[in-house]
C-alpha positions in Angstrom: -140.3 8.8 34.0 -141.2 11.8 31.8 -142.3 13.8 34.9 -139.0 13.0 36.6 -137.0 14.1 33.6 -139.0 17.3 33.1 -138.5 18.1 36.8 -134.7 17.7 36.6 -134.6 19.8 33.4 -136.7 22.5 35.1 -134.4 22.7 38.1 -131.3 22.8 35.7 -132.8 25.5 33.6 -133.9 27.6 36.7 -130.4 27.3 38.3 -128.5 28.2 35.1 -130.8 31.1 34.3 -130.4 32.4 37.9 -126.6 32.4 37.6 -126.1 33.8 34.1 -125.7 37.5 33.7 -124.4 39.4 30.8 -122.0 41.3 33.2 -121.7 42.5 36.8 -120.4 46.0 36.8 -118.8 46.6 40.1 -120.5 49.0 42.5 -117.8 50.0 45.0 -120.4 51.7 47.3 -121.8 48.3 48.1 -120.2 45.6 50.4 -117.4 43.5 48.9 -117.8 39.6 49.3 -115.6 36.5 48.6 -117.0 36.6 44.9 -116.0 40.3 44.4 -117.9 43.5 44.2 -121.7 43.6 44.2 -123.3 44.5 40.9 -124.4 48.0 39.9 -128.0 48.2 38.8 -128.2 47.6 35.1 -130.2 50.9 34.7 -127.2 52.7 36.0 -124.6 51.0 33.9 -123.0 53.1 31.1 -120.5 52.4 28.3 -117.9 54.3 30.4 -117.9 51.3 32.9 -116.4 49.1 30.1 -113.7 51.7 29.0 -110.5 52.6 30.7 -107.4 54.5 29.5 -103.8 53.3 30.2 -102.3 55.9 27.9 -100.6 58.0 30.6 -97.1 57.2 31.6 -96.7 56.0 35.2 -94.5 57.9 37.7 -91.2 56.1 38.0 -89.6 58.5 40.4 -89.4 56.0 43.3 -87.1 53.5 44.8 -87.8 50.9 42.1 -87.8 53.3 39.2 -91.1 51.7 38.1 -94.8 52.1 38.1 -97.8 49.9 37.7 -101.1 51.5 36.6 -103.8 48.9 37.3 -107.1 48.5 35.6 -108.7 46.3 38.2 -112.3 46.1 39.4 -112.1 49.0 41.9 -111.2 51.5 39.2 -112.4 49.6 36.1 -115.8 48.3 37.2 -116.5 46.6 33.9 -114.1 43.8 34.5 -115.8 42.7 37.8 -116.8 39.1 37.6 -115.2 38.5 34.2 -112.0 36.8 35.4 -109.9 39.4 33.5 -108.0 42.6 34.2 -105.0 44.5 32.9 -102.3 47.0 33.9 -99.7 49.2 32.4 -96.1 48.7 33.5 -93.5 51.5 33.2 -89.9 50.9 33.9 -87.4 53.7 33.8 -83.8 52.8 32.7 -82.6 50.3 35.3 -86.0 50.1 36.8 -87.2 46.8 38.5 -90.4 45.2 39.7 -89.1 43.1 42.6 -90.0 39.5 43.2 -93.7 39.3 43.9 -96.7 37.1 43.5 -100.3 37.3 42.5 -102.2 34.9 44.7 -105.4 35.1 42.7 -104.3 35.1 39.0 -102.0 34.1 36.3 -100.3 36.9 34.3 -99.5 37.5 30.7 -96.9 40.2 29.8 -96.6 41.9 26.4 -93.6 44.2 25.8 -94.5 47.4 24.0 -91.3 49.3 24.2 -87.8 48.5 25.3 -86.1 45.5 26.7 -87.3 43.6 29.8 -85.6 40.8 31.6 -88.4 38.7 33.2 -88.7 35.4 35.0 -90.3 33.3 37.6 -89.5 30.4 40.0 -91.3 27.2 40.2 -92.7 26.2 43.6 -91.7 22.5 43.7 -88.1 22.4 42.3 -87.3 26.1 42.7 -86.2 26.1 39.1 -85.8 29.5 37.5 -87.3 30.4 34.2 -86.1 33.8 32.9 -85.3 35.4 29.5 -84.9 38.7 27.9 -88.0 40.2 26.1 -88.2 42.7 23.5 -90.9 44.6 21.8 -93.7 42.3 20.7 -92.6 39.4 23.0 -95.0 37.7 25.3 -94.4 35.8 28.5 -96.8 34.1 30.9 -96.3 33.8 34.7 -98.3 31.1 36.4 -100.6 31.9 39.3 -99.0 32.4 42.7 -95.4 31.9 41.6 -92.6 34.4 42.4 -91.7 36.5 39.4 -89.9 39.7 38.5 -89.3 42.2 35.7 -86.2 44.4 35.1 -85.5 47.0 32.5 -82.3 45.6 31.0 -82.1 47.9 28.1 -81.4 51.6 27.3 -84.2 54.1 27.9 -87.6 53.4 29.3 -89.5 50.2 28.8 -93.3 49.7 28.6 -95.3 46.6 28.9 -99.0 45.7 29.4 -99.9 42.8 31.7 -103.2 41.0 31.8 -104.6 38.8 34.6 -106.9 35.9 34.8 -108.9 37.8 37.7 -110.4 41.3 38.1 -108.5 41.4 41.4 -105.3 39.3 41.1 -103.8 40.4 44.4 -100.2 41.4 45.0 -97.5 40.6 47.6 -94.0 42.1 46.9 -91.5 39.8 48.8 -89.1 42.7 49.8 -92.0 44.7 51.4 -93.4 41.5 53.0 -90.1 41.0 54.9 -88.9 44.6 55.5 -91.8 47.0 55.3 -93.6 45.9 58.5 -93.1 45.7 62.3 -92.1 42.0 62.4 -89.0 41.9 64.8 -85.7 41.9 63.2 -84.7 38.8 65.1 -87.5 36.8 63.6 -86.6 38.0 60.1 -83.1 37.0 60.6 -84.0 33.6 62.0 -86.3 32.8 59.1 -84.3 34.3 56.3 -80.7 33.7 57.5 -79.9 37.3 56.7 -77.5 39.5 58.7 -79.3 41.6 61.3 -77.4 44.8 60.1 -78.6 44.2 56.6 -82.2 43.6 57.7 -82.1 46.8 59.8 -80.8 48.6 56.7 -83.5 47.3 54.5 -86.2 48.1 57.0 -84.9 51.7 57.1 -85.0 52.0 53.4 -88.4 50.4 53.0 -90.1 51.9 56.1 -90.2 48.9 58.4 -89.8 49.0 62.2 -88.5 46.7 65.0 
């Protein structure tokens, strides 16, 4: 009985030791797998791999008057494998982050400056949860649910958003529908939108067909 217990303990110890690492700094030069980026050799890891600056203001001169500066594994290798990441959100006056989802992570938003209207929609009842956030306010967006942010105040707004994954993924609903080559007739059939409006949106966002 002792031998059997010792054998089980040995297997458990070996398996846990094999899977436990202090960190797995991403090496973008190596192949990417389902678990993320491969690990850089520890002899090549530096403190710079764990530090990233989000001090610079993002360029909001675009159609949505907003910018997201991500600190994800491809550019911030120290977060690889740690189930965390962060990004800076800049919204010019009237700026908007359209409805979008993060398939791989939940999100926490912290307002640093300005006023932001933010919300999400539940997947089962399509219930809307939205509110106005001011400096110091925090809001969470559950993984995979459609959500948005709008600068609803005067002047620019700034927020930091953290994620429960080093690569949360992103799909912007408007781009998914109108920034592609999906035939207009199919978009109209599946969205109940007017064909003229669909073609207008495709023209604005760069879609075809």
